[in-house]
N, C-alpha and C positions, 0 to 999 in steps of 0.2 A: 642362873640362866640369863643369857643376853637378851636385851630388849630388841624388839623388831627394828627400831631406829638404828641401834648399834650394829645389828646384823646387815641392814641395808648399807650402811657406811662401809662395813668390813668387806662385803661382797662387791660393792662398787669399786673399792680399791683393788681387789683381786681381778675384777674384770678389766679395769684400766691397765693394771700391770700386764695381764695377758695380752691385751691389745697392743701395748707398747713393745713387748718382746717379739710378738709375731710381726709387727710392722717393721721393726728394725731388722729382723731376720730376713724378711722378704726384700726389703730395700737393699740390704747388704748383698744378697744373692744377685739382684738385678745389676748391681755395679760390678760384681766379681765375675759372675758367669750367668748371664741372662738366658742362655740357651737351655738351662734346666727347666725354665717355665715354658715348655711347649704348649701349644693349644690343647693337646690331648691331656696333658698334666693338669692344666687349668680346668678343663671340663670335668675331669674325674674328681678333682678336689672340690669343685663347685657342687657336684652331685652329692658327695659324701657329707660335706659340711651343712648344706641346706637341708638334707634329709635328716641328719642327726640333731642339728641345732636349730635351724631356721623354721622348718615347717611345724615341729611339735609345739612351738610357743603359741600357735593358734588354737591349740586344744583348750586353753583357758577360756575360750569363748563360751563353752558350755556352762562354766561356772558363772560367767558374766550374765548369760541369758537366764540362768536359774534365779539370780538375784533380781533381775528385772521383771521376770514373768512368772515367778513361782506361785502367785495367787491363782493362776490358771492351772488346773490339775493336769491338763494335756499339753503343757508348755513345751515339753521336750519334743513332742511329735510336730507341733506347729513350727518350732524353731528349726528342727532338722530339715523339714520339708522346705521351709522358706529359704534356709541357708543354701541348700543344694540347688533349689530352683533358680535362685539368683546367680549362683556360680555357673549353672548350665546355660542360663540365658546369656551370660557374658561370654561363655565358650562359643555359643552360636555366633555372637558378634565377631569373635576372633576368627572363626572359620570363614565367614562370608564377607567381613569387612576388616581385614587384618590391619591395615594402616590406621584406620580410625580407632580400632581397639588398642593398638600400640600407643597412640597419642593419648588416649584416655587413661591407659594404664600408667603412663609417665606422670600425668596430671594428678591422679589419685595417689600415686606413690609419693609425690612431693608433699601433698597435703597430709598423708599418713605419717611420713617421716618427720615433718615439721611439728605436728601435734605431739608425737612421742618425744621429740627433743625438748619440748617445753612442758613436760609433764610435772615440773616442779611448781607450776602455777595452775590455777583453775582454768577450765576451758573458756569460760566467759571472759576471762582477763587476757586471753591470748590475742595478740595483734595479728591480723591477716598478713601484714608485711613480714613479720618475723617468721610466721609459719611458712610462707612462700619461699623466702630467701634461704633460711636455714634448712628447710626440707629439700631444697633444690640441689644442695651440694653433691649428693651421690649421683646425680644425673647430669647437672650442668658442667661440673668440673671435668669428668671424663670426656664429655663431648668437646669441651674447649681444648683439652690437652692430648686427647687420643681419639680424635674424630674418626680417623680411618678405621681403627679397630672397633670403635663403637658402632659405626654404621655397617661394618661387616657383620657384627652380631645381630643388629636389627634386621639385616637382609636375611640372615639364617632363620630368625624367629618368624618373620611374616612371609617369607618366600618371595619377596619382591626385590628388584634391583633398583636402587636409587642412589645417586652419587651425592656426597656431602660437599658443601660449599666451603671455601676457605674462610676462616674466621678473621674478621677485621681486628686489628690490635686494640682498637678502642673498646671492643666488646670485653676484653680482658680487664681493662681499666674500670669500665662501668660495673662489671659484675663484682669485682673485688672491692670496689667502693661500697656497693650495696651490701655485700656480705660483711664487711668490716663494721658498718653501722648496725646491722642486725645482731652481730655477735657482741658488740659493745653494749647494746641495749639489753642483751640477755645477761650481762654481768661478766666481768673479766675473769673471775674465779671459775665460773662454769665454762667459759669459752676457750680456755687455753688447751683443753683436750682436743678441740677441733683442729688445732694446728697439726696434730698427728694425722687425723683423718684427711685434712687438706693435702699434706705431703703424700699420703698414700694415693689420693686421687690424681695428683700431678705426676708422680714418679712411676707408680706401678701400672701394669696392664689393667684394663677395666674390670676383667673378671676377678682378678686378685683383690683389687680395692673394694669391689662389691662384696666379696666373701668376708673381708675384714669388717666392713661396715655392717652388713646385714646380719651376719652370724655372730661376730665377736663384739659388736657394739649394740646394735639395735635389739637383736633377739635376746641376748643374755641379760641386758638391762630390763627387758620385758619380763623375763623369768623372775628377776630379783624383786621387782615392784609387785608383780602378780602374787608372789608367794608371801612376801614379808610386809607389804603395805596393804594390798587389797585382800590378802588371805583367800585366794581363789582356789587353793588345793581342796578338793572334795574331802569332807570329814571322814569318809570311810577309808581314805588313803593316808599313809605317811608320805612326807614330801619325796623322799628318795624312791619309794615304791611308785608314786604317781609319775615322776619324771622318767623312770625306767619303762613304765607302761606306755606312756605317750610316745617315747622314742621308738620302742619296738613296733608300735602301731604305725608310725611314720615309715619305718624301714620296710615293714611288710607291704604297706600300700605302694611305696615307691618301687619295690621289687616286682610286684604283680603288674603294675602299670608299664614299667620299662620292658619287661618280658613281652607283654602284649604288643607294645609299640614296635618292638624289634621283630616280632613274629609276623605282624600284619602290616607294618608300616613300610614305606618305600624310601626312607631316609637312612643315611649312615648313622652310626651310633653317636657320634659327636653332635650331630644336628638334632638327634632325638633328645639328647641330654639337655641342650640349651633350649629347645622348644618346650620340653616337659617342664623344666625348672621355671622359666619365665612365664609361660602361659598358665601353668598351674598356680604360680604365685599371684598372677593377675586375677584369676578366677576366685581365689581364696581371699585376696586382699580387699575386693569390693565389699562382700558381706562383713568381713572382719573390721574394715574401716567404719562402715555404717553403724555396726553394733557398738564399737568402742567409743565413737563420738557420742552416740545416744547415751551410753553408760556414763561418760564424763560429764555430760550435761545434767544427768540425773543425780550424780553424787553430791 
């Protein structure tokens, strides 16, 4: 039987291989026939991948909460109510203060991504500079290289129209200088994989680079470490059974919500998809981030 460490290395190689194959495929299509990646194609691909791969990785939060609060017999009720209440509070902010909510979402996403990218070291040893710069890649690079498309998506999410300003050339030099320092400090062997992600953010449309990063890098790595390092699969489940269960739960939830939004909403289906994906991710990311930071501090 393989050790957990060898399994982590094995699945990390497979994850990296899958990311490289998909990245090369998408980049090749962009150069050969970019018209294939219509906005509708990107929206539907975003919906499918986030529902099947992205959202289910948050189900491990229950196992994290059990480890943290199991001494309280009613932990599951308090945790569920608190998790939902925090998500609904943030949803309230989205409804009434969409621009402020979007900015806050981008900030917590940067912090969340940065911490996850540095999970090879303990939380107390993580530098704020590295967290900020490395975590900002999925947001800063698309804004720098695809600002018109990014702000078009932002306008769809928050329902406001605001124009983007042209980026000064020195901003590119400054950001890549800061990023180079952060990646070098993180270790050259660990950092070369980011060359693939950086190319994606520069070449691919923002939604496609987000799919590759969030689903095929961030989420799959979270699965690997949750299963084989932290052993967060509930004891009553086998790993495959648990993954199937949380995936089906995510699909069911997404289907019900999208049908409801389509039936009672006033938006076209593409806007419903992008609003649903990003606002839902924002509402789930806040309690997910707080819980996992607390967990990392306690480990």
